[in-house]
N, C-alpha and C positions, 0 to 999 in steps of 0.2 A: 622688301620682304614683308609678307603678311604675318602679323603676330597672332591673329585670332581668326577663327572661322565659326560662323553660326552653323552648328551641326544638326540641331533639331529646332525648326521654327515654331512659333506659337500656334499656328493652325494645326501642324502635325501633332504637337503635344496635346492640344484640345481633343483632337480626333482619337488619339490613343487612350487618353484618360476616359473619354466617353465609352469606348469599347470595353475597357477594364470595368467600368461601373456597370455596364450591361451584364458582363459575366458574373460579377459579384452579386448583383440584384437577382439574377436567375438562381444562383447557387444558394442564396440565403432567403429565398421567398418564404414568407410567413414566419420569419425569425427576426429577432431584433439584435443584430450584432453590435458590439462595441468596436469602433474604430479607434485604435490606440496609436496616436502619432508620436514618432520619436523626434523630439525637438533638437535643433531648430529647423534643420533642412527639409523635413517632410511637410512643413506648414502649407506652402503653396499647392503641392500635390494633394494633400489631404483636403484642403478647402475645395479645390476643383472637383475632386473625386466625390466628396460627400454631397455636393450640390446636385450631382447626377444620380444619387441613390434615393430610394424611397425615404420618406420622412421618419420612419420608425427605426432609426439608428441612434446610437449615442456616440459622442465624440469625447475623448479624453487624451491626455498627453502625459509623457514622461520624458525625462532628460537623463542622458547618460554622460559619464565623464570617464576619461582615461587618466591614469596616474602611474607614476613609477616608470622605470626603464623597461619593465616587462609589459607595459601597456595594459595593466589590469583595468577592468571595467567596473564601474560602480554606478549606482543610481544617485543623481544629484537632486532630482525631483520625481517623486513617485506619482503614479496615477491615483486619483481620488475615488475612482469608480471601483467598487468590489467586482471582481471578475469570476468569482466562484460560481460555477454552473452556467456561465455566459459563453456565447460564441464571441471570440475575440479575433479581430483582424489587426495585426501589427502593420502600420503604414510607415515605410522607410523611403528615403529619397534615393539612396544608393546602397547596394550590397557589394562589397568587394571581397575581402579575405574571408568573410563569414564569421570571424571570431566574435565580434560584438553581437551580431544577431544570434549566434549560437548561445552565448551567455544569456542574452535577454530571454530567448525562448525557454531555456532551461529554468530560469528564475520564474517566469510566468506560469510554467507547468506546475510548479509547486503550489500555486494558488488555485488549483483545481478548476480550470475553465472547462466548459462543456466541449469546446473545440478551440483550437489555436492555429491560425494560419497567417501567412504574410503576403503583403502586396508591396512591391517596390517599383519605383519609377525606372531605375537604372540597375542593371545587373552587369558587374564587371567580372564575369565568370573566369577570365584569364588570370585574375589575381586570387582566386579561391584557394584557401588553405584548409578550411573546414567546410565539409559538405552541409548545406542547409537547404531545406525544402522551401522553394518559392512557388506558392500556388499561382500567383499572378505577378507578371512583370511587364513593364512597359516596353523597355528597349534593352537589348544587349549591346554594351559598348566596350570599347577597347580600354587601353590603359591611359588614354589622354587625360590631362587635367581639365575638368569641366567647371564652368561657372554658369549661374543663372537658374531660375526656376527652383530656388531653394538652396542651391549650392553656392558657397561663398568663398571669399578670400578675406580673412580677418573681419568677418561680418559684413563685407560689402558684396554687392552684385546678386544677392538672393532675389532681389526684386525684378531682375531681368525676366521678361515674359517668354524667353526662349533659352536654349542651351548653347553655350559657346565653348569651343575648345581653345585652350591657350597653346599656341604652337611654339612659342619661345618663352619658356618659364623664367629664364634668367632675365630677359629684358622686361618681362611683366613684373618681376619682383623689384627691379630697379625703379619702375614707374607704374604702379597699379592703376593710375588714372588713364592710361592709354586705352583701356577697354571702354571706359565711359565715352571717350571720343568716338570710338568705333560703333558702339552699341546704340548711342544716342546722338547721332550726327546733327540732328535738328536743334539740339540744345547748345551745340558749339562749346566754346570755352567756359561758359558760365558753370558747367558741371565740374570743371577741373581747376577753376581759379584763373 
């Protein structure tokens, strides 16, 4: 039985990111937006997206944390760039329930940006609890557990250049090294000991 499937290859990712960058560049012509990446998952996406945008952009990051049984969201690292009067584009790796993004957008609105919008690589619309406006999105995906291109398992596999679905989460949890063997077959056992 196959435990993993590559669902979006690196070429398809690059093509879609380039198309998103074209849309954003057209919409923000003669403006200097701030790309605000949500750590850690958005880093590969933000890096590739920003390299395809005009050079008159700024990049900054913030990090969110969840705590408590209610899953309350807080900021563990705030942006250093003042956003008052600025065009801000929040860069996310994946939007699912919308709860975290809704909190973040509400918080950023209190800082009086000129405009505030969102670009996400992945949209898990079937999991949406809170409606959030996504001006730009790469792919609509289902409820599968995905790894790669910023998405991780305990900090691992963010560096995969493509997106992989975990088809048997139980077996993967038993042995997370199995994906390394599948995704990096040329490296053999040296990746997994």
